[in-house]
C-alpha angles and dihedrals in degrees: 000000000000091000093049091049092050090050090051092052091048092053093048092050090049091052091049091052093049092045096218132114117230129198116278097216096087089051091053091050090049091059101261119142103232120191118211116247118250122206094220092052091048091051091049092048093046091051091051092049098050091045092053111087093213102038093046089065091063098095096184094052094045091047091051091052091049090053091051092048095048092044093053097040098073117200102332141018123263117244092233090058096050093101090058093039090058090053090049094050092049091046093051092043091061100033095047088073091063107026118052093198091065091060090073092053091045092055091049092048092051090052089056090049089063090068121071115253118260130235117228090193129024091230090065089078089073095059106029099086095095093048092049092050091052090045092059090045090055091048088055091050091050090063087060100044104035112106100210126064090218090063091048090054088050090055091049090050090050092051091048093050093048093053100038118036111208096170134038119271135197121282092245094055121109111266120246092241091061091049092049093051091046091050092051091052095043128082093252095104090052092049091050091053091050091051092054089073095057104034120094139181118353094358090056091054092047090050090052089054089054091049090055089058092047091049092052091049093046091054090062096038093058089060089059098049098076097159098031107056090148088071092058127094096019088167090063092043089054090057095246090159090068092056094044101044093045089061089060087073107087090203091058115147124181093217099043104019099138094078120115112246119241123255116289108263118232090230115033126176117252112267109183094180092055093045091054093050090046094054094046096044091048093052093047093046092048092049089048093050094045090053092067092064107096125215090244129058100263126076120224112267092232092069091069090061095054114113119246118249113268123263091255091055092049089050089056092050091049093049093050092046094052092044094054092046091054095044094047090086093059101033122044090189090070093060093087092047090049091051091047091053091051089050090051090055091048095048090047091055093046103039100032110035092185093075111123099223095154098047094053093049099248092119091059092046092053092047091051091051094049090053094041093059090061109036105358130252112252119196092016136100091255094060090109096041113145122258123242104270106133139042089253089060090052091051090049091052091050090053091051090052091051089052089052089053090057093043088061089073090068116070092207092064092055092073091049092051092047091053091050093046095236093157092052090051091054092048090051092051096052092049112129094238091049090049091055096046096041093047092053095046095044115102095211116038089194091061090048090052092054092046092050091049092050092048098049094042090050086054088054090060096042099051097069089052097041105038095147093054091047092054094042092056095044094248095169092054092048093052094047090049089063090056092050091048092050093053089056098049101025090206131127106027090190090066094056092043093055091044092052091048089056094047093047092048094048097048092042100046106027117096095198109110091196092065091052089050090051092055092047093046090051088056099255095154097053091042092053092046090051089048092055092046090048092054095044094049101040100037107069095178096043094216123204096262091052089050088056089053091054092045094053092044090053091051091052092046091051092054093047094046095046092054096046102023096133095054101041100038096087098038098044102028096106094044096048095044092046091049093051094046091049092050093048092047089052093055093043091047089057091052092051091049089049091058087062092051096248099118137026105242122181133168106220108218091191088081093158094059101088116174114243116264120257096034113123111240107223092178107075097178118136105266112168100195120211093237091065092050091048092049091051090046093051090050091051091046097049103032106029109027094049093046112075093206094050092042092053092050091045093054093045091054092053099266094145092058091049093052092050092047091054091049089051094051107038137060137223131335093025090051091058092058095049094044087056090049090052092049093052091044090055090048094048102039117002110214106191097173095055093047092048098045099044117109131183131242092286090050090229108080120074136198097291092050089052093050091047091051092050089048092053093046091055092048089053090048096052094039105248113177108252135156123240092267093050100256127130114284099187115033091202092057105040096148108015122115125206097267094046091047091054092047093049104041107020105035136060111267123229122217092224096049131059118194090206092056094041089055090060091061107098092002125133096201096077090049092049090052089050092051090049092052093047091053092049090046094053094059094136094061094033104052097087093047089047092053095047102039103026095224101168118048104335096083097033124111122223093264091054092047089052090051092049089057088067094040093057093054097040095112095049092046091050090051089054091052091054092051089052089053091050092054092045091050093049090051089048094054093041100252117143111195113217136193120005093350094059092042092050092051091048091051093049091053091047089049090053093051092044090052090053091051090047093053091045090052092049090050092051090050091051091050092049090049091050092048091049091049092050091047091051092050091047092051092049091050092048091049090049091052092046093049092049090055093227095144094094091044092051091048091050090047089053091051091049090051090051092050091050092049091052096045104033112061094189092054091047091054091048091053090049091051091051091049093049090049091053092049094048091049090052092051095060120091132173116273093239094046121119118235090233089061096048117095134167123203126188135176118278092239111044116214098242135134112264121249117213088356092291132137115207118212122182110200098181133014099182109136128212094199126033095211100096092161092075096048116095108213114221120231120263111269135195125275092264092069125063112217117206131158119218091218098045130054102213092156097224128336104201122185108198112198110213095178134019092217116096122233095180092110091052091049094051094046091047094231132136113284116228097173095094 
């Protein structure tokens, strides 16, 4: 045994010296006990060896262990071994510089790194995040310590394959999402940014390719980190922009890089190496900047804390931008790079507000370019800037205009733009003659539309900041000239829409009175009135784009009138009133024609969804959008109702009837505007005759019925608790809707906010109460109209009278709500009122509850009176029928009708059509109706053809359970069997068989039945 053991030791030592692994089969045949190798044991042993300072120096032993590890690993590493794999990679990365034998193992290890790690157990995915983060950090360190460029490219390939899967992997492999999250949390982005400073040539370009992948992954990762936004955009936090933008300077020097580059020469020698770096850096920078834009509307808060690029970096960006602009005339390939650089500047201003655009001179360069495209830029670098000839040039101009829009936010840039005549350039571009010529010469009208929109909307932002320049260059006259030109050609609705948006924005937002005077002196009010009349008269269909024109013109007119109402009231009273009346009559005329079925009229409640300008409207149906009606209503409210002269003319021309007709035909929120107009009209000039003589569409309901209906519709909309007949359901909540109830009783009250008062904003109920009080106050001038036309209670139904009970006590009920809020707030802050104060609050709350009980009692009395009256009328009618002995005649008439239905097919089909029409009419409810207020009532005996000679009669349909889907209805049986369900109380469903012969075949074949 001693000899065998000595031979075994001698063989093992020989193998260690040789450094190769032989097959174990000869040893087994020789009598040696050979134990199979286990991967876990090899990994443990290898970790112990490389961590031991003495054993790690034995190259042969370490190499043998590496061979065993790589041979047993397979195609990829296991996740549980990543901690050891990172030690091995770092060990090989340092030792490969000194020992050539380790280079072979390093190459093999890096090949394994290109494959995603494998899970041995599914549960490992819950705890592997830390190991994956450290794994990516080690891969980043390898790019800094590996001696050979080939190995560095292998590491970059491995990172790219881990983040972006281009080929299918095994089910047990780590998913790409886990790798992407681990990469974003690791130090790999920081390491890549640090390497940018030292890499050159081909390695620099390869590293930029890797950064593009990391940027794309980071854009998705930042959407996952909801609570950890500080971990997002590590590339930006590591100041990658400094390293990228500095490289755009062709005179970049590592030692003296913070030197401003010289001016761009007009003729520069070709530098292919710089052009390649410029294109690649621009693409990477653009992808990096676009990644900061979130999918929502808000930017992450961490972006505001990012440092601005250094002055040297901004100098590089400016040099590259100016160079590509100058070379765009000679080289069409540079157009895309030029546009990308402009987009980088724009995204930097939007996403990272700390960019110093003005200090580096880019703001002045952009201003020079905007002016140079219109009237040139002599004695400046942009003197040879290219003309607009391609779609890329149009896109570049739009980007420049967007940059100008963001420069407006900084007061320092206003002086620069005034010196470079940016406002004058925009006014020259939107000139009517330029619009015609440019539109004809432009290859893509769509691109011209977008450029025109950007120009005129940029002008909208510049005018409030540059009022003197706008007045000096006759800006008001230029804008109004476009309106005059459009009325002569009637072409290009998008042009007039954009122009009206600008005019409305300027006159509504600007605080300079001189600009408003300029518009008025140039005849803006008559021009806008003529524009509205022109559209109403010449456009018979009144399409959606023309409605937008009228809406914007009304907004501009309202602002001009409200600022100069005293001076223009007398001179333009007739024109403005006539224009408004004509417009209202046009809309109401369409509604009346619609009742006859001639036109398709629809009030669009989505009044905020205005189609974008310039889009052709293929659907020419009449679609009176709510925004148009609101714009007209606001103009009437501000410019006619508050001016006595205009109000008098408006009432004399039938304006009161028009307002009431609109209230009768539209829904909320348009109703709210016109109810407010009516309330102020009654307060300013009470017209009793018009209010008393107005009737609705059915010519039966008057003003009070209309107001009661609007009141009930609002209560249904806000969720006030009402019974089916409209009376109060809860005496403690006679007025509260769902939202107000939650704010008062279930939320914390604020001392500066009252739910009761907030509910009155945008509410029609307060205005209806005001109209009611004004009518009752004007009794002296209203008595004769009341006697002749019965405007108060004489023509009201029971439902309207019940509603008016609440309307009359609206103010007192609202006071009670406020006192409840006061008591709730005092309880909330811990204040207990004592003495007279506490007693007074208690009495006010009791008064509010008592008033609710009082109104509820009155409503019940009214309902009882109505039921008694109906019962009395029904009894009298029944007695009259009984006394006239018409029972036999009615029975005979019924038999005759039955005989005719069974013998005359045409009559039977007519009766069926009438029945279907009645059922369909009963199935339709208003869109704003509540399901608790919707009821359907049919006759006890339905007029249907009998099946199997049976007549079905349902005595009661009251249900015990509301879940009808789980009840299995039994088949109809003969009269000898009583059908009753234990879960439904149908009273009795009796099927009286009048004939034993079946007529089911006749019914299904739709032929005359002769089995009766």
